[in-house]
C-alpha positions, 0 to 999 in steps of 0.5 A: 485503504489497507495499503494506505494505512500500511504506508502510514505505519511505515512512515511512522516507523521510519520517523521513529527509526530516524529519531532513534538514529539521531539519539544514538549518534548523540549518545555515541558522540558523548561516549567518544568524548568520554573515551577521549577524556579517559585516554587523555587522563591515562596518557597524563598518568603515563606522561605527566609532561604531555603537551596539549597538542599530544593530548589533542592528537589522542582524539584522532581515531587511530593516530591517538591510540598509536601515539599512546602505545609508543609512549607507554613503555614497559608498564603492563597495566597501562598496556592492558588499559590501552588494549581495552581502550583500542578494543572499545574504540574499534567496536564503536567505529564498527557499530557506527558503520553498521548504524550508518548502513542501516540508516541508508537502507531505511532511507532507500526503503522510505524512497521506495515506499514513496514511489510505491505510494504513487502506485498505491494511489493509482490502484486505489483510484482504479478500484474506486472507479471500478466500484462506481462502474459496478454500482452503475452496472447493477442499477442498469441491470435492475432497470433492464430486469424491470423493462424485460418484465414490462415487455413480457407483460405487454407481449402477453396483453398483446397476444390476449388482445389479438386472440380476442380480436381474432375471435370477434372477427371470426364471429363477425365473419360467421354472422355476416358472411357464413350465415347468409351463405348458409341461408342462401344455400338452404333457400336454394336447396328448398327452391330446388326441391320444390 
């Protein structure tokens, strides 16, 4: 039962984690869109005659930043802005990779838990069967103890009856066999003495 609750907790946590990843992906997309718009604004400041194609190419994760760097020229402030944007962009890409790896690990864990769930169910079934067998064995032991007591009681009754029967037989034999012999022997001795 404890293992089943652990599995259920894990499933709940996995679902919460997947919901978190989905929420993170949405927020990441929003951030990338904002970053793209920021890059486009900065590019328009540097190159006011920029075409829509040039602005769209800034959305490319790597190519846009390189194009932006070529167009900047000598302006020092624009270079710093470009470096900051590149650093943020690379951090976002690395964070996205890490989140994807983490999501894959959680999917693998979920799959392992599902596989282990079958084993847990099997173990739980065996535990239930063992419990039932132990209960039956306990009942059979109680029945055996009662039967053994009855058997001992019967044995003592039988021994008592046999003893009484033996005594009665000894008395009968004494009365009908030994006493007549003793009387006969007495009479014979009396007749011989006479």
